C-alpha positions in Angstrom: 88.0 177.0 186.3 89.3 180.1 185.6 92.3 180.7 183.2 94.9 180.8 185.8 93.8 177.7 186.9 93.2 176.0 183.7 96.8 177.4 182.6 98.7 175.7 185.6 96.3 172.2 185.3 97.4 172.2 181.3 100.9 172.3 182.3 101.0 169.9 185.3 99.4 167.6 183.1 102.6 168.6 180.4 105.2 167.4 183.3 102.8 165.0 183.8 103.9 163.4 180.1 107.1 164.5 180.5 108.1 161.8 184.0 106.1 158.9 182.4 108.9 156.8 179.2 107.7 157.2 176.2 105.1 154.8 174.9 107.4 153.0 172.4 109.9 150.7 172.9 114.1 152.0 172.9 114.8 149.1 170.8 111.5 149.5 168.1 112.9 153.5 167.8 116.4 151.7 166.8 115.6 148.8 164.9 113.0 151.3 162.8 116.0 153.8 162.7 118.0 150.9 161.2 116.6 149.6 158.6 115.7 152.9 157.6 119.4 154.1 157.5 121.0 150.2 155.6 118.4 151.5 153.0 119.8 155.0 152.9 116.6 156.2 153.1 116.9 158.5 156.0 116.5 162.0 154.4 113.0 161.1 152.6 112.5 159.5 156.8 113.5 162.7 158.1 111.0 164.9 156.2 107.8 162.0 156.3 108.4 162.1 159.8 108.5 166.0 160.3 105.4 165.9 158.0 103.8 163.5 160.4 104.3 164.9 163.8 101.4 167.3 163.8 99.1 164.7 162.7 100.6 162.1 164.4 97.4 161.3 167.5 95.6 162.2 164.2 96.6 158.9 162.6 97.3 157.3 165.8 93.9 156.5 166.0 93.4 156.0 162.0 95.2 153.0 162.7 93.3 152.3 165.2 90.4 152.7 163.4 91.4 150.5 160.4 93.3 148.0 162.5 90.6 145.2 161.2 91.6 145.9 157.6 94.9 146.4 157.9 95.6 142.9 160.2 94.7 140.9 156.6 98.0 142.2 155.5 100.0 143.1 158.4 101.0 141.2 161.8 98.4 143.3 163.9 100.5 143.1 167.0 102.9 145.2 165.6 100.3 147.6 163.4 99.0 148.1 167.0 102.4 148.9 169.0 103.3 151.7 165.7 99.2 153.2 166.7 100.0 153.9 170.9 103.4 154.5 169.5 102.1 157.6 167.3 99.6 158.9 169.8 102.9 160.5 172.7 104.6 163.3 170.6 108.0 162.3 171.4 107.8 158.5 169.6 108.8 160.5 166.5 111.6 162.6 168.6 112.5 159.4 169.5 112.6 158.4 166.1 114.3 161.5 164.5 116.8 161.8 166.7 117.8 158.1 166.8 118.1 158.3 162.4 119.9 161.8 162.4 122.3 160.2 164.7 122.8 157.0 162.9 123.6 158.9 159.7 126.3 161.4 162.0 127.7 158.3 162.9 128.1 157.5 158.9 129.0 160.1 157.9 132.3 160.3 160.4 133.2 156.7 159.4 133.0 155.0 162.6 
């Protein structure tokens, strides 16, 4: 496969991933953002998620590897849900957008 074919394959793979639905449910994103905003942790959460962005796939794979140990402390279904959601780069963007939207609404008094 030459470089032009690889570039075309990469572009078509990117288009396919954009057309697919994100790995996380919108309700999950909204609930997470609501909990963060209720606790007034928006700035810290935005900082955390922005710093996690380059490593989200590595973090998801680490979570999958630690799932048996984490099941002692956390509900296994929830742990797997978060790990699966982190596999998709769009998840962090959705979470950040929802937190920012809620903060804008709170600051304007809606």
